[in-house]
C-alpha positions as CSV (number, residue, x, y, z in Angstrom):
1,M,-1.0,-76.2,-65.3
2,K,-0.3,-72.5,-64.5
3,I,3.3,-71.9,-63.3
4,C,4.9,-68.8,-62.0
5,I,8.7,-68.4,-61.8
6,Y,9.4,-66.1,-58.8
7,G,12.8,-64.6,-59.2
8,A,15.4,-64.0,-61.9
9,G,18.0,-66.6,-61.2
10,A,19.8,-68.4,-64.0
11,V,18.3,-71.8,-63.3
12,G,14.8,-70.4,-62.8
13,G,15.1,-68.4,-66.0
14,Y,16.2,-71.4,-68.0
15,L,13.5,-73.6,-66.5
16,G,10.9,-70.9,-67.2
17,S,12.0,-70.6,-70.8
18,Q,11.7,-74.4,-71.4
19,L,8.3,-74.6,-69.8
20,H,7.1,-71.6,-71.8
21,K,8.5,-73.1,-75.0
22,S,6.5,-76.3,-74.5
23,G,3.3,-74.4,-74.2
24,T,2.9,-74.3,-70.4
25,A,1.1,-71.2,-69.1
26,T,4.2,-69.6,-67.6
27,S,4.6,-66.2,-66.0
28,M,7.4,-64.5,-64.0
29,V,7.6,-62.2,-61.0
30,L,10.7,-60.0,-61.3
31,Q,12.0,-56.7,-59.9
32,G,14.0,-53.7,-61.0
33,S,16.3,-54.1,-64.0
34,D,15.4,-57.7,-64.6
35,L,11.7,-56.8,-65.0
36,D,12.5,-53.9,-67.3
37,A,14.8,-56.1,-69.5
38,V,12.3,-59.0,-69.8
39,K,9.3,-56.7,-70.5
40,Q,11.3,-54.7,-73.1
41,A,13.3,-57.4,-74.9
42,G,12.1,-60.7,-73.6
43,L,14.0,-63.3,-71.6
44,K,17.1,-64.2,-73.5
45,I,18.8,-67.6,-73.3
46,R,22.3,-67.8,-74.8
47,S,23.9,-71.2,-75.6
48,G,26.6,-72.3,-78.0
49,G,26.9,-68.9,-79.7
50,N,23.1,-68.7,-80.3
51,E,20.5,-66.6,-78.6
52,E,16.8,-67.4,-78.2
53,K,14.2,-64.9,-77.0
54,F,11.2,-65.8,-74.9
55,E,8.2,-63.4,-74.5
56,I,7.1,-64.5,-71.1
57,P,4.5,-62.4,-69.2
58,A,6.3,-60.6,-66.3
59,T,5.3,-58.3,-63.5
60,S,6.6,-57.1,-60.1
61,N,3.1,-57.5,-58.5
62,P,1.9,-61.1,-57.8
63,S,-1.7,-59.8,-57.7
64,D,-1.5,-59.2,-61.4
65,I,-1.1,-63.0,-61.9
66,G,-3.3,-64.5,-59.3
67,A,-3.4,-68.0,-57.9
68,Q,-1.2,-70.6,-59.6
69,D,-1.0,-74.4,-59.7
70,C,2.7,-74.1,-59.0
71,V,5.1,-71.4,-57.9
72,I,8.8,-72.0,-58.5
73,L,11.0,-70.0,-56.1
74,A,14.1,-69.4,-58.1
75,M,15.8,-67.0,-55.8
76,K,18.6,-67.0,-53.2
77,A,17.5,-68.2,-49.8
78,H,17.5,-64.7,-48.2
79,E,15.6,-63.3,-51.1
80,S,13.0,-66.0,-50.7
81,W,12.8,-65.2,-47.0
82,A,12.2,-61.5,-47.7
83,A,9.5,-62.3,-50.3
84,A,7.6,-64.9,-48.3
85,E,4.6,-62.7,-47.5
86,Q,4.4,-61.4,-51.1
87,L,3.6,-64.8,-52.4
88,A,0.1,-64.8,-50.9
89,P,-1.8,-63.7,-54.1
90,L,-0.2,-66.7,-56.0
91,L,-1.2,-69.3,-53.4
92,G,-4.5,-71.1,-53.9
93,P,-5.7,-73.9,-51.8
94,D,-3.7,-76.5,-53.7
95,T,-0.8,-74.5,-55.0
96,M,2.6,-76.3,-54.7
97,V,5.8,-74.4,-54.2
98,V,9.0,-75.7,-55.6
99,T,12.2,-74.4,-54.0
100,I,15.3,-74.1,-56.2
101,Q,17.9,-72.8,-53.9
102,S,21.4,-73.6,-52.7
103,G,22.1,-75.5,-49.5
104,V,19.7,-76.6,-46.7
105,P,16.1,-75.6,-47.3
106,W,14.0,-74.0,-44.5
107,W,11.5,-76.9,-44.6
108,Y,14.2,-79.6,-44.2
109,F,12.7,-81.1,-41.0
110,Y,9.1,-81.1,-42.2
111,G,7.7,-84.6,-42.3
112,L,11.1,-86.1,-41.3
113,P,10.4,-89.2,-39.2
114,G,11.9,-89.4,-35.8
115,Q,12.8,-87.1,-33.0
116,Y,13.7,-84.1,-35.2
117,T,10.4,-83.9,-37.1
118,N,9.2,-80.3,-37.8
119,M,12.2,-78.7,-36.2
120,R,13.0,-75.2,-37.5
121,L,16.3,-73.8,-38.8
122,E,16.9,-70.2,-37.6
123,S,19.9,-69.9,-39.9
124,V,17.8,-70.1,-43.1
125,D,14.3,-69.0,-41.8
126,P,14.7,-66.3,-39.1
127,G,11.5,-66.0,-37.1
128,D,9.9,-69.0,-39.0
129,R,8.8,-66.5,-41.7
130,Q,8.6,-68.9,-44.6
131,W,7.3,-71.8,-42.6
132,R,4.3,-69.7,-41.6
133,A,3.8,-67.5,-44.7
134,I,4.3,-70.3,-47.3
135,G,3.7,-73.4,-45.4
136,P,5.9,-76.6,-45.6
137,E,2.9,-78.7,-46.7
138,R,3.0,-76.9,-50.1
139,I,6.7,-77.7,-50.8
140,I,8.2,-79.9,-53.5
141,G,11.9,-80.2,-53.1
142,C,14.1,-79.7,-56.2
143,T,17.7,-80.2,-56.9
144,P,18.7,-78.7,-60.3
145,Y,21.8,-80.0,-62.2
146,I,22.1,-77.0,-64.5
147,V,25.2,-75.0,-65.4
148,A,24.1,-71.5,-66.2
149,E,24.8,-67.9,-65.3
150,K,22.9,-64.7,-65.5
151,V,25.2,-62.4,-67.4
152,A,23.0,-59.4,-67.6
153,P,19.4,-58.4,-66.6
154,G,17.1,-60.8,-68.5
155,V,20.0,-62.6,-70.1
156,I,21.1,-66.1,-69.2
157,Q,24.2,-68.0,-70.5
158,Y,23.2,-71.6,-70.5
159,V,26.1,-74.1,-70.6
160,E,24.7,-77.6,-70.0
161,G,22.4,-79.8,-67.9
162,Q,18.7,-80.7,-67.9
163,N,18.4,-82.9,-64.9
164,F,16.2,-82.1,-61.9
165,G,15.7,-84.1,-58.8
166,L,12.1,-83.8,-57.4
167,G,10.6,-85.1,-54.2
168,E,8.0,-84.6,-51.5
169,P,9.4,-83.8,-48.0
170,D,7.1,-86.5,-46.5
171,R,8.5,-89.1,-49.1
172,R,5.1,-89.6,-50.8
173,E,5.1,-90.2,-54.6
174,S,2.0,-88.0,-54.8
175,D,-0.2,-87.2,-57.8
176,R,1.0,-83.6,-57.8
177,L,4.6,-84.7,-57.8
178,K,4.1,-87.1,-60.7
179,A,2.2,-84.4,-62.6
180,L,5.0,-81.9,-62.1
181,A,7.6,-84.4,-63.3
182,Q,5.6,-85.2,-66.4
183,L,5.4,-81.5,-67.1
184,F,9.2,-81.2,-66.9
185,T,9.5,-84.2,-69.2
186,N,7.1,-82.6,-71.7
187,S,9.3,-79.5,-71.7
188,G,12.4,-81.5,-72.7
189,L,13.9,-81.6,-69.2
190,K,15.0,-84.7,-67.3
191,P,13.3,-85.0,-63.9
192,R,13.9,-87.8,-61.5
193,I,11.6,-88.5,-58.6
194,Y,13.5,-89.3,-55.4
195,P,11.7,-91.2,-52.6
196,E,14.0,-89.2,-50.2
197,I,14.9,-85.8,-51.8
198,R,17.0,-85.0,-48.8
199,N,19.6,-87.5,-50.0
200,D,20.0,-85.6,-53.2
201,I,20.0,-82.2,-51.4
202,W,22.9,-83.5,-49.3
203,L,24.8,-84.8,-52.3
204,K,24.9,-81.3,-53.8
205,L,25.3,-79.6,-50.4
206,W,28.2,-81.9,-49.5
207,G,30.5,-80.3,-52.1
208,N,29.1,-76.8,-51.9
209,L,29.6,-76.5,-48.1
210,C,33.3,-76.8,-48.5
211,F,34.1,-75.7,-52.1
212,H,32.0,-72.5,-52.0
213,P,33.5,-70.8,-48.9
214,I,37.0,-72.1,-49.7
215,S,36.8,-70.6,-53.2
216,A,35.5,-67.3,-51.7
217,L,38.4,-67.2,-49.3
218,T,41.1,-68.1,-51.8
219,R,39.6,-66.9,-55.1
220,A,40.5,-70.4,-56.6
221,P,38.4,-72.3,-59.1
222,L,37.1,-75.8,-58.2
223,D,39.9,-77.8,-59.9
224,A,42.6,-75.8,-58.1
225,I,40.9,-76.4,-54.7
226,A,40.6,-80.1,-55.4
227,H,44.1,-80.6,-56.6
228,D,45.9,-78.6,-54.0
229,P,46.8,-80.9,-51.0
230,A,46.1,-78.2,-48.3
231,T,42.7,-77.1,-49.6
232,R,41.7,-80.6,-50.5
233,S,42.4,-81.7,-46.9
234,V,40.3,-78.9,-45.5
235,A,37.5,-79.8,-47.9
236,R,37.7,-83.5,-46.9
237,N,37.6,-82.7,-43.2
238,M,34.6,-80.5,-43.6
239,M,32.8,-83.2,-45.7
240,Q,33.6,-85.8,-43.0
241,E,32.0,-83.6,-40.4
242,A,28.9,-83.0,-42.6
243,E,28.6,-86.7,-43.4
244,R,28.4,-87.6,-39.7
245,I,25.6,-85.0,-39.3
246,G,23.8,-86.3,-42.3
247,R,24.0,-89.9,-41.3
248,R,22.7,-89.1,-37.8
249,L,19.7,-87.5,-39.6
250,G,19.1,-90.7,-41.7
251,V,20.8,-89.5,-44.9
252,H,22.2,-92.0,-47.4
253,F,25.3,-90.8,-49.4
254,R,25.4,-92.7,-52.7
255,V,29.0,-91.7,-53.4
256,D,32.1,-91.4,-51.2
257,I,34.1,-88.3,-50.3
258,E,37.0,-88.9,-52.6
259,R,34.7,-89.4,-55.6
260,R,32.8,-86.2,-54.7
261,I,36.0,-84.2,-54.5
262,N,37.4,-85.8,-57.7
263,S,34.3,-84.8,-59.6
264,A,35.1,-81.2,-58.7
265,A,38.7,-81.7,-59.8
266,E,37.4,-82.4,-63.3
267,L,35.7,-78.9,-63.6
268,K,38.7,-77.0,-64.9
269,G,38.6,-73.3,-64.3
270,Q,35.0,-73.3,-63.0
271,R,34.3,-70.7,-60.3
272,T,31.7,-71.4,-57.7
273,S,28.6,-69.2,-57.5
274,M,29.8,-67.9,-54.2
275,L,33.0,-66.7,-55.7
276,Q,31.0,-65.1,-58.6
277,D,28.8,-63.3,-56.0
278,L,31.8,-62.0,-54.2
279,E,33.3,-60.7,-57.4
280,R,30.0,-58.9,-58.2
281,N,29.7,-57.6,-54.7
282,D,26.5,-59.5,-54.2
283,M,25.3,-60.9,-50.9
284,L,26.8,-64.3,-50.1
285,E,24.6,-67.4,-49.7
286,L,26.7,-68.6,-46.8
287,D,24.0,-69.4,-44.3
288,P,22.1,-72.0,-46.3
289,V,25.3,-73.6,-47.5
290,L,27.3,-73.7,-44.2
291,S,25.6,-72.0,-41.2
292,A,22.7,-74.4,-41.5
293,V,25.0,-77.4,-41.4
294,Q,26.6,-76.0,-38.3
295,E,23.2,-75.5,-36.8
296,M,22.2,-79.0,-37.6
297,G,25.4,-80.2,-36.0
298,R,24.3,-78.5,-32.8
299,I,20.9,-80.1,-33.1
300,V,22.3,-83.6,-33.3
301,D,25.0,-82.9,-30.7
302,L,28.1,-83.3,-33.0
303,D,31.1,-81.0,-33.0
304,T,32.2,-79.3,-36.3
305,P,35.6,-77.8,-35.8
306,Y,36.6,-77.5,-39.4
307,I,33.2,-76.2,-40.5
308,D,33.3,-73.7,-37.6
309,C,36.7,-72.4,-38.6
310,V,35.9,-72.0,-42.3
311,L,32.5,-70.5,-41.5
312,G,34.0,-68.0,-39.1
313,L,36.7,-66.9,-41.6
314,T,34.2,-66.5,-44.4
315,Q,31.8,-64.6,-42.2
316,Q,34.5,-62.2,-41.3
317,M,35.6,-61.7,-44.9
318,G,32.0,-61.2,-45.9
319,R,31.3,-58.6,-43.2
320,I,34.4,-56.6,-44.1
321,A,33.4,-56.7,-47.8
322,G,29.8,-55.7,-46.9
323,V,28.2,-58.9,-48.4
324,Y,27.3,-60.7,-45.2
325,P,25.0,-61.4,-43.4
326,A,22.3,-61.7,-46.0
327,F,19.7,-62.7,-43.5
328,P,18.8,-60.2,-40.7
329,D,19.6,-61.1,-37.1
330,S,16.3,-62.4,-35.6
331,A,16.8,-59.8,-32.9
332,T,16.5,-57.0,-35.4
333,L,13.2,-58.2,-37.1
334,T,10.6,-55.5,-37.5
335,D,7.2,-55.7,-35.8
336,A,5.6,-56.6,-39.1
337,E,8.1,-59.4,-39.7
338,R,7.6,-60.7,-36.2
339,L,3.8,-61.0,-36.9
340,V,4.6,-63.8,-39.3
341,A,6.5,-65.6,-36.7
342,D,4.1,-65.1,-33.8
């Protein structure tokens, strides 16, 4: 199987290194300093005081690679949106696309049974750009459980975790899904196929939608947020609102709110990725983590006062800091961008 990792995120880089190490035909599409670093010195994975280098073919031009069996989008949601049309040379008739991103994916309603099937989310896919340029029928949903951080261009600090949830949006246990899971297993990873990947997406999202913006607003690590009565209460109320939305959409939550918060309390000193982005002056992934949940609340006709409040505060903070919005307003799309949506 030929696999291309599109993007230079920590999880995608680690996944690419393990696939390459197992002998899988792996390539990467990178830009700027990330591309320069990987081409000059290889992709470096640091762990436990050791450093391993991987000579993975990398380019900035997808046409150099050609059609793949699988493309793994390992970028932030807004970066994936911007790159959607550039994926075309990588997409053959049967190419699957694996999304490794925070929050609610743009394809969420594809194949979802019931009245909401195939609805679109403007908050994470303005103008339906990804829906049309990539196509939801290609998608394999993925929930990574990896603790890693990109500490420099082409350099990833890996801490722990090898688990990946995988699932088809239409709930099939397809041959392509089983083949991908076996490939992950052969690479020393621990995939698990979920009949309903949305349940696992919500389990991760459930904590991120409250802890990430609260951490950005307060600069507090996870354990401090979970132990402080005031911030714990805000997080709990946001999670309750999100749970009502999820259940109305048919989601099953396999843990309760207190257990989910307590799991964060055990992560002493750990800073969320949103706080790390804020400290680096990078664009915030606020829309897939929180704006999309607000939008879904409107779709299912549920009020979200706590989510609305925290989202508004974090948006204001992000605008002042110049790190939000990451997605363009749909009203400002260029003519070329509108062609994808028309």
